[in-house]
C-alpha positions in Angstrom: -0.4 37.0 19.4 -3.9 35.7 21.0 -4.5 34.3 17.3 -1.6 32.3 17.0 -2.4 30.6 21.2 -6.1 30.1 20.2 -5.1 28.6 17.1 -2.4 25.8 19.0 -5.4 25.6 21.8 -7.9 24.5 18.8 -5.6 22.2 17.3 -4.8 20.7 20.5 -8.7 19.8 21.3 -8.7 18.7 17.5 -5.7 15.9 18.3 -3.7 18.0 15.9 0.5 18.2 15.8 2.1 21.0 13.7 3.5 19.1 11.3 -0.5 18.3 10.5 -1.8 22.3 10.6 -0.4 21.8 6.9 -2.3 19.2 4.7 -4.6 19.1 1.5 -8.2 20.0 3.5 -10.3 17.8 4.6 -7.5 14.8 4.6 -8.6 11.5 6.5 -5.9 8.7 5.5 -4.5 6.9 2.9 -7.6 5.0 0.9 -6.1 2.8 -1.6 -2.9 2.0 -3.3 -3.2 1.1 -7.0 -0.9 -0.9 -9.0 -0.8 -1.4 -12.8 -0.3 -5.3 -13.6 -0.2 -7.5 -17.0 -2.7 -9.3 -16.5 -5.7 -8.8 -14.2 -7.2 -12.0 -13.9 -4.0 -13.1 -12.7 -3.5 -10.4 -10.2 -7.1 -11.0 -8.5 -6.2 -14.2 -8.1 -3.2 -14.0 -6.5 -4.5 -11.4 -4.1 -7.3 -13.5 -3.5 -6.2 -16.6 -3.6 -3.0 -16.0 -1.8 -3.1 -12.9 0.5 -6.4 -13.2 1.4 -7.9 -9.9 0.0 -11.6 -9.6 -1.4 -13.0 -8.2 -4.5 -15.3 -5.3 -3.5 -15.3 -4.0 -7.3 -14.4 -4.2 -11.1 -15.4 -1.3 -14.2 -14.4 -0.5 -17.2 -13.0 -0.8 -20.1 -12.2 3.6 -19.9 -10.3 5.4 -23.0 -11.0 8.1 -25.0 -10.6 7.0 -29.1 -11.2 10.7 -30.0 -9.8 13.0 -27.7 -7.2 13.8 -24.8 -9.2 13.0 -21.8 -6.3 9.6 -20.5 -3.3 12.3 -21.2 -5.3 14.8 -20.0 -6.5 13.2 -16.7 -4.2 10.7 -16.4 -1.0 11.9 -17.9 -0.7 8.9 -20.2 -0.9 8.4 -23.9 -4.1 9.8 -25.2 -4.6 6.2 -26.6 -4.7 4.2 -23.7 -7.4 2.1 -22.6 -7.5 0.9 -19.1 -9.0 -2.3 -19.8 -10.3 -3.2 -16.9 -10.4 -2.1 -13.1 -10.5 -4.0 -9.8 -10.9 -3.0 -5.9 -10.0 -5.4 -3.5 -10.5 -5.2 0.3 -7.5 -6.4 2.6 -8.1 -6.7 6.0 -8.2 -4.0 8.2 -6.0 -1.7 5.9 -6.4 0.4 3.0 -7.5 -0.7 -0.4 -5.4 -2.2 -3.2 -6.6 -0.9 -6.6 -5.7 -2.8 -9.6 -5.6 -2.3 -13.2 -4.7 -3.4 -16.6 -3.9 -1.3 -19.1 -3.3 -1.1 -22.4 -0.9 1.5 -23.9 1.0 2.2 -27.2 4.0 3.3 -25.5 3.3 1.1 -22.5 7.0 -0.4 -20.7 7.0 -3.5 -18.3 9.1 -2.6 -15.4 11.1 -5.0 -13.8 11.2 -3.5 -10.6 14.3 -3.4 -7.7 13.7 -2.0 -3.8 16.6 0.1 -4.7 15.4 1.5 -7.7 14.1 5.5 -7.6 10.1 5.0 -7.4 10.2 1.6 -6.6 7.5 0.4 -4.3 5.9 -2.5 -2.1 3.1 -3.4 -0.2 3.5 -4.4 3.3 1.0 -6.5 4.8 0.4 -7.4 8.7 0.5 -10.7 10.0 0.3 -11.9 13.3 3.4 -14.5 12.8 5.8 -13.5 10.0 7.2 -17.2 10.1 4.0 -19.0 9.8 3.4 -16.4 6.7 6.2 -17.7 5.1 5.4 -22.1 5.9 2.1 -20.3 4.3 3.9 -19.0 1.2 6.6 -21.6 0.2 3.4 -24.2 0.7 1.4 -22.2 -2.1 5.3 -21.8 -4.3 5.3 -18.6 -3.8 9.0 -16.5 -3.9 10.2 -15.6 -0.3 13.5 -13.8 0.4 15.7 -14.3 3.4 13.5 -14.1 6.9 11.6 -13.8 8.9 14.3 -11.2 9.7 13.4 -10.3 13.3 14.3 -5.9 14.2 15.9 -6.3 17.5 18.2 -2.5 17.4 17.5 1.0 16.6 13.4 2.9 16.2 12.0 -0.5 14.2 13.0 -3.0 16.9 10.0 -5.1 17.6 9.1 -5.5 14.0 10.0 -9.1 12.6 9.6 -8.9 8.3 10.2 -11.0 5.4 9.9 -9.8 1.8 8.2 -11.8 -1.0 7.1 -11.4 -4.5 4.1 -12.2 -7.0 4.6 -14.0 -10.4 4.6 -11.1 -12.1 7.6 -9.5 -9.9 5.4 -7.1 -7.7 6.9 -6.8 -4.0 5.5 -7.7 -1.0 6.3 -7.3 2.3 4.9 -9.6 5.6 5.2 -7.8 8.8 4.4 -8.1 12.5 5.5 -6.1 15.9 3.3 -8.0 18.1 4.3 -6.1 21.4 4.8 -2.5 19.2 8.5 -0.9 18.4 10.7 0.9 20.0 10.0 3.9 18.7 7.0 4.5 20.4 8.3 4.6 23.5 9.1 8.8 22.8 7.4 9.1 19.8 4.9 12.4 19.5 3.5 10.4 16.1 2.7 7.0 16.3 2.6 4.7 12.6 -0.9 3.8 12.1 -1.5 -0.1 13.8 -3.6 -2.4 12.0 -4.0 -4.2 15.2 -5.5 -0.7 16.4 -7.2 0.6 13.2 -9.6 2.8 15.5 -6.3 4.9 16.8 
């Protein structure tokens, strides 16, 4: 009994909640998202020239033509080669890691947001309408929007989906005055407007 009271007090002092008690030891936050692209030069250009990210580093190739390193380390065909990896810094958010692979069993996936395992990358912007005008001027395919959310826990958001030339899905999102859920939430989402919180 005393141990659980002491543990609860320590967790409280450390700012941890019950949901945080069970986690990967030393986990601090999201470091990067890795994305495989068909053409690294094209992808780096899009992330740099359209999104506004900055290239931090590149390395490669990585492969193992004699053993099973690639299969054992990454779960891919043993003859797979990572031609190059480039890491991009995108504003105040976590990093984007771009991969160009060559693999005997490589598939080109044209995902929809509704597909299981599909994903998108969202960037916080100050003004979604200005983001749409900018993307339109760059010839980037955008979806319906800006869409203001006025009901439910996400009220306060405005969103717009857009797409890279090779099909990767993106979202521009803004919530300058916060979202409705924050009024009663014990745990709040990380906010790029306040990166230290």
